[in-house]
C-alpha positions in Angstrom: -18.1 25.3 -47.0 -17.8 29.0 -48.0 -14.3 30.6 -48.1 -13.5 33.2 -45.5 -12.1 36.3 -47.2 -10.8 37.9 -44.0 -8.9 35.3 -42.1 -7.4 31.8 -42.4 -6.0 30.0 -39.4 -6.1 26.8 -37.4 -9.4 25.5 -35.9 -9.8 26.5 -32.3 -12.5 26.3 -29.6 -14.1 29.4 -31.2 -13.1 29.1 -34.9 -14.3 26.2 -37.1 -12.0 27.0 -40.0 -14.5 29.4 -41.6 -16.5 31.1 -38.9 -16.0 32.3 -35.4 -18.4 31.3 -32.7 -19.0 30.8 -29.0 -20.2 27.3 -28.2 -23.9 27.2 -27.0 -24.1 31.0 -27.4 -23.8 31.9 -31.1 -27.2 31.9 -32.7 -27.7 33.3 -36.2 -31.0 34.9 -37.1 -33.0 33.4 -40.1 -34.2 35.5 -43.0 -37.7 35.0 -41.6 -36.6 36.4 -38.2 -35.2 39.5 -39.9 -38.4 40.1 -41.9 -40.5 39.7 -38.7 -38.2 42.2 -36.9 -38.2 44.7 -39.7 -41.9 44.6 -40.5 -43.4 43.6 -37.2 -44.2 47.1 -36.0 -43.6 48.6 -32.5 -40.8 50.9 -33.5 -40.8 54.2 -31.7 -40.0 57.4 -33.6 -36.8 59.1 -32.6 -36.3 62.9 -32.9 -34.2 63.9 -36.0 -31.8 65.9 -33.9 -30.7 65.9 -30.2 -28.5 68.5 -28.7 -24.9 67.5 -28.1 -22.0 69.1 -26.3 -18.7 69.8 -27.9 -15.5 69.6 -26.0 -11.8 70.0 -26.7 -9.8 67.3 -24.9 -6.6 68.3 -23.3 -3.4 66.9 -25.0 -2.5 64.4 -22.2 -3.6 63.3 -18.8 -0.7 62.1 -16.6 -0.5 59.7 -13.7 -3.5 58.1 -12.0 -6.1 60.4 -13.3 -8.5 58.7 -15.7 -10.8 60.7 -18.0 -13.2 59.2 -20.5 -14.8 61.5 -23.1 -18.0 60.4 -24.9 -17.9 60.9 -28.7 -21.3 59.3 -29.2 -22.8 55.8 -29.3 -19.8 53.5 -28.8 -16.9 55.9 -29.5 -14.8 57.0 -26.6 -11.5 58.7 -25.9 -9.7 57.3 -22.9 -6.9 59.4 -21.3 -4.7 58.1 -18.5 -1.1 57.5 -17.7 0.0 59.9 -20.4 -1.6 57.9 -23.2 -4.6 58.6 -25.4 -6.7 55.6 -26.6 -9.6 55.9 -29.0 -12.2 53.1 -29.1 -14.5 52.3 -32.0 -14.2 55.7 -33.7 -17.3 56.5 -35.8 -17.8 60.1 -37.0 -20.0 58.9 -39.9 -23.4 60.5 -40.5 -24.9 57.0 -40.9 -24.1 53.6 -39.3 -24.5 51.9 -42.6 -22.7 50.6 -45.7 -24.6 53.4 -47.6 -24.4 57.2 -47.4 -28.0 57.6 -48.3 -29.8 55.0 -46.1 -29.5 53.4 -42.8 -29.5 54.6 -39.1 -28.7 58.3 -39.1 -26.8 60.1 -36.4 -29.2 62.3 -34.3 -26.4 64.2 -32.4 -23.1 65.5 -33.6 -19.9 63.9 -32.4 -18.8 65.3 -29.0 -15.3 66.0 -30.3 -14.5 67.2 -33.8 -11.9 65.0 -35.5 -9.5 67.9 -35.9 -9.7 68.6 -32.1 -8.6 65.1 -31.1 -5.3 65.0 -29.3 -2.4 62.9 -30.6 -3.3 59.2 -30.3 -1.3 56.3 -29.1 -3.7 53.5 -30.0 -7.1 52.9 -31.7 -9.1 49.9 -30.6 -11.7 48.5 -33.1 -13.9 45.9 -31.4 -15.6 44.4 -34.5 -16.8 45.2 -38.0 -20.4 46.3 -37.5 -20.9 49.7 -39.1 -21.7 51.4 -35.8 -18.3 50.4 -34.5 -16.1 50.3 -37.6 -16.3 53.2 -40.0 -13.6 53.1 -42.8 -13.9 56.8 -43.7 -13.3 57.8 -40.0 -10.3 55.4 -39.8 -8.9 56.8 -43.0 -9.0 60.3 -41.6 -7.3 59.2 -38.4 -4.6 57.3 -40.2 -3.8 60.4 -42.2 -4.0 63.0 -39.4 -3.7 61.1 -36.1 -1.5 58.1 -37.1 -1.0 55.4 -34.5 -1.4 51.7 -34.0 -4.8 50.2 -34.7 -5.5 47.0 -32.7 -8.4 44.8 -33.6 -9.6 41.2 -33.5 -8.7 38.6 -36.2 -9.9 39.3 -39.7 -10.8 43.0 -39.2 -7.3 44.0 -40.3 -8.0 42.6 -43.8 -11.2 44.7 -44.1 -9.4 47.9 -43.0 -6.2 47.4 -44.9 -8.2 46.8 -48.2 -9.3 50.5 -48.0 -6.4 51.9 -46.0 -3.2 50.2 -47.2 -0.9 52.3 -45.0 -2.8 51.6 -41.8 -0.6 50.5 -38.9 -3.0 47.7 -38.0 -2.4 44.5 -35.9 -5.0 41.8 -35.3 -5.2 39.5 -32.3 -7.2 36.5 -31.0 -9.0 36.3 -27.7 -6.5 35.9 -24.9 -3.9 38.2 -26.4 -2.2 40.8 -24.3 -0.6 43.8 -26.2 1.6 46.4 -24.5 1.1 50.0 -25.7 3.4 51.8 -23.3 3.7 53.5 -19.9 2.7 50.2 -18.2 -0.6 50.0 -20.1 -1.6 47.0 -22.0 -4.7 45.8 -23.9 -6.2 42.3 -23.4 -8.6 40.8 -26.0 -11.6 39.1 -24.4 -14.7 37.3 -25.6 -18.2 38.8 -25.8 -21.5 37.3 -26.7 -21.9 38.9 -30.1 -21.1 38.4 -33.8 -19.8 40.2 -36.9 -20.6 41.0 -40.5 -20.2 43.7 -43.1 -22.4 42.1 -45.8 -25.0 39.5 -46.1 -22.6 36.6 -46.8 -19.8 37.1 -44.3 -21.4 36.5 -40.9 -19.0 35.7 -38.2 -16.0 35.5 -40.6 -14.1 38.2 -38.6 -13.7 38.0 -34.8 -15.3 40.4 -32.3 -14.0 41.3 -28.8 -14.3 43.1 -25.6 -11.2 44.9 -24.2 -9.5 44.9 -20.8 -7.2 47.9 -20.6 -4.6 47.1 -17.9 -3.2 50.2 -16.2 -1.0 50.8 -13.1 -3.9 52.6 -11.4 -6.8 50.2 -12.0 -8.1 48.3 -15.0 -10.8 49.3 -17.5 -13.2 46.8 -19.0 -14.8 47.9 -22.2 -17.6 45.8 -23.7 -18.5 47.0 -27.1 -21.5 44.8 -27.8 -22.7 41.7 -26.0 -25.7 39.6 -24.9 -25.8 38.5 -21.3 -25.9 34.8 -22.3 -25.0 32.6 -19.3 -23.0 35.4 -17.7 -19.8 33.3 -17.3 -17.4 35.6 -19.2 -18.3 38.6 -17.0 -17.7 36.7 -13.8 -14.4 35.4 -15.2 -13.2 39.0 -15.7 -13.7 39.6 -12.0 -11.8 36.4 -11.1 -8.9 36.7 -13.6 -8.3 40.4 -14.3 -8.2 41.8 -10.7 -9.7 45.0 -9.5 -11.7 46.9 -12.1 -11.7 50.7 -11.8 -14.2 51.2 -14.6 -16.4 49.1 -16.8 -17.9 50.6 -20.0 -21.1 48.7 -20.6 -23.7 48.9 -23.4 -27.3 49.7 -22.3 -29.2 50.3 -25.6 -30.4 48.7 -28.9 -32.3 45.9 -27.2 -35.9 45.9 -28.4 -37.7 43.7 -29.3 -36.2 41.3 -26.9 -37.2 38.1 -28.8 -34.8 39.4 -31.6 -32.1 41.3 -29.7 -31.5 39.2 -26.6 -28.9 37.0 -28.3 -26.7 40.0 -29.3 -27.5 43.1 -27.1 -28.2 43.5 -23.4 -31.0 45.6 -21.9 -30.3 47.9 -18.9 -31.2 45.4 -16.1 -28.7 42.9 -17.7 -26.2 45.8 -17.9 -26.4 46.2 -14.2 -26.0 42.5 -13.7 -22.8 42.6 -15.8 -21.7 45.5 -13.6 -22.2 43.4 -10.5 -20.7 40.3 -12.1 -17.5 41.9 -13.1 -17.1 43.8 -9.8 -16.1 47.2 -11.2 -15.9 50.2 -8.9 -17.6 52.4 -11.5 -19.4 51.9 -14.8 -20.1 54.2 -17.8 -23.1 53.4 -20.1 -22.8 53.5 -23.9 -24.5 52.3 -27.1 -27.6 54.5 -26.8 -29.0 57.8 -28.0 -27.0 58.4 -31.2 -28.1 55.9 -33.9 -31.5 54.3 -33.8 -30.7 50.6 -34.4 -33.7 49.1 -32.7 -37.3 49.8 -31.5 -37.0 51.4 -28.0 -37.5 55.2 -27.5 -34.3 57.3 -27.4 -34.4 58.1 -23.7 -35.6 54.7 -22.4 -32.2 53.1 -21.9 -31.0 55.6 -19.2 -34.4 55.6 -17.6 -34.4 51.8 -17.3 -30.8 51.9 -16.1 -31.9 54.2 -13.2 -34.7 51.8 -12.4 -32.3 48.8 -12.4 -29.8 50.6 -10.2 -32.5 51.5 -7.7 -33.9 48.0 -7.7 -30.5 46.6 -6.8 -29.7 49.3 -4.2 -26.7 50.6 -6.2 -25.7 54.2 -5.9 -26.5 55.9 -9.2 -23.1 57.7 -9.0 -21.4 54.4 -9.6 -23.0 53.7 -13.0 -23.3 56.9 -15.0 -24.4 58.1 -18.4 -22.7 60.8 -20.5 -24.0 62.5 -23.6 -21.6 63.2 -26.5 -19.0 65.7 -25.5 -19.4 65.0 -21.8 -16.6 63.5 -19.8 -16.4 61.1 -16.9 -13.4 61.7 -14.5 -13.3 58.3 -12.8 -12.4 58.3 -9.1 -9.4 56.4 -8.1 -9.7 52.9 -6.6 
């Protein structure tokens, strides 16, 4: 059995001593699958550049007000209760281990790094390059220092490049207080992890439940729909959700992507399953990771909402630099 370079710990119901998994859900792609996906055709051409807004976030938002600012792709600034929380910060030009190849950003980040307010916590959901960018994290550690919270094993990856990072790692089920009555819960998602070709599922991945005095926020970084059980459990266990941040993009072709990413009709199903009052879409329109056209995810989201009779104002999209001021429960 190969050695895990990131994490060593006891065997659990989702860790076999080397790799993390979800029983009956984790399915690794074969090399043949990857070749068929890469060379099978059907990939739409994205524009090289898309316009983006640029905003300057206010320093703090107090009390019950909840503002979420889209940075781009899966990066968000959440401001509520006097705290600033940054999720999956990626300011990189490419979502790739290389600076010269890989998915290239088509819109600028909605907030410049130097215009970020002081931060109280950074949440890193998993180690894929569109969610964990070491260069961005290094800039933040130097200029916006704060706690970095991440699932098991990812701390090793980050600390190897940023020794002075104030990083803490947690397993699914953990609850971490960050101040002002706000806490972060680490929850499962139907996904996987890897930085290289030989470390698949050796670091854990997670969704986050941000518990606040004025309604909880459920952030799903990446997930398949699977059997849907985990989303219904959030509704049962975590109480009223004010907001769910749900991925809607990077889903084609379905034969390859359905085990790791949802498509918009499944995104709406998650919205209904978890019982959130509002939802914000993410994971589309910045990096071309898969085959669908750039504007198809929000179009399909609108179709899915209409088909379910859901008010479109309850599940919204925001481009980089745009904000969502979430109504109170």
